[in-house]
PLY file of the C-alpha trace (Angstrom):
ply
format ascii 1.0
element vertex 88
property float x
property float y
property float z
element edge 87
property int vertex1
property int vertex2
end_header
-0.02 0.00 -0.05
1.25 3.45 -0.80
1.99 6.04 1.81
-0.40 8.50 0.21
-3.19 6.14 -0.83
-6.22 5.72 1.39
-7.45 2.30 2.49
-10.54 2.78 0.32
-8.29 2.78 -2.79
-6.44 -0.37 -1.77
-8.17 -3.62 -2.28
-6.09 -6.71 -1.50
-6.90 -9.51 -3.85
-6.69 -13.06 -2.54
-3.85 -15.18 -4.19
-5.19 -17.42 -6.88
-4.06 -20.99 -6.56
-4.17 -23.45 -9.37
-3.03 -26.97 -9.90
-0.22 -27.33 -12.40
-0.09 -30.66 -14.12
3.29 -32.32 -14.69
4.75 -32.02 -18.08
5.30 -35.15 -20.18
9.05 -34.72 -19.66
8.68 -34.68 -15.92
6.46 -37.78 -16.00
9.06 -39.53 -18.22
11.85 -38.52 -15.80
9.92 -39.89 -12.82
9.31 -43.13 -14.67
12.95 -43.45 -15.56
14.01 -43.00 -11.95
11.41 -45.51 -10.82
12.79 -48.09 -13.29
16.38 -47.44 -12.30
15.72 -47.80 -8.57
13.60 -50.99 -8.80
15.95 -52.62 -11.28
19.06 -51.52 -9.44
18.21 -53.13 -6.08
17.93 -56.76 -7.33
21.02 -56.30 -9.52
22.88 -55.09 -6.54
21.84 -58.02 -4.47
22.93 -60.45 -7.26
26.32 -58.60 -7.57
26.98 -58.76 -3.87
26.33 -62.49 -3.66
28.39 -63.16 -6.72
31.16 -61.15 -5.15
30.83 -63.35 -2.06
31.31 -66.49 -4.29
34.63 -65.15 -5.54
35.73 -63.81 -2.19
34.97 -67.00 -0.18
35.40 -69.72 -2.87
32.16 -71.16 -1.61
29.58 -72.12 -4.23
26.63 -71.80 -1.89
26.61 -68.02 -2.26
25.42 -68.59 -5.92
21.98 -69.34 -4.49
21.63 -65.68 -3.37
22.72 -64.52 -6.83
20.22 -66.66 -8.46
17.52 -65.28 -6.13
18.70 -61.80 -7.14
18.24 -62.69 -10.82
14.75 -64.21 -10.20
13.85 -60.98 -8.29
15.14 -58.99 -11.17
12.89 -60.82 -13.62
9.93 -60.36 -11.33
10.59 -56.65 -10.97
10.88 -56.26 -14.77
7.42 -57.95 -15.17
5.89 -55.78 -12.44
7.37 -52.60 -13.86
6.17 -53.47 -17.30
2.72 -54.12 -16.12
2.44 -50.91 -14.09
4.01 -48.48 -16.54
1.54 -46.19 -18.36
2.50 -45.82 -21.93
-0.83 -44.31 -23.19
-0.18 -40.75 -21.96
0.10 -37.82 -24.36
0 1
1 2
2 3
3 4
4 5
5 6
6 7
7 8
8 9
9 10
10 11
11 12
12 13
13 14
14 15
15 16
16 17
17 18
18 19
19 20
20 21
21 22
22 23
23 24
24 25
25 26
26 27
27 28
28 29
29 30
30 31
31 32
32 33
33 34
34 35
35 36
36 37
37 38
38 39
39 40
40 41
41 42
42 43
43 44
44 45
45 46
46 47
47 48
48 49
49 50
50 51
51 52
52 53
53 54
54 55
55 56
56 57
57 58
58 59
59 60
60 61
61 62
62 63
63 64
64 65
65 66
66 67
67 68
68 69
69 70
70 71
71 72
72 73
73 74
74 75
75 76
76 77
77 78
78 79
79 80
80 81
81 82
82 83
83 84
84 85
85 86
86 87
């Protein structure tokens, strides 16, 4: 408000709030990070168990690596089924 203006001349307008939809690039980036996170975790588990095989010379650690690969396949199926490819 100005120092010389009266309060009758000053009318405060309420701020207008509007919902801004995410752009297609933002949606694609979120989907990319979702795929990288979910595919990275089983791959990391399989890599850790495979490293344990070479570090300990024990073949039993391969079972953990195989579970990581099975988990990776399951996650790929889940991600494929839940991804929306019909957006504009």
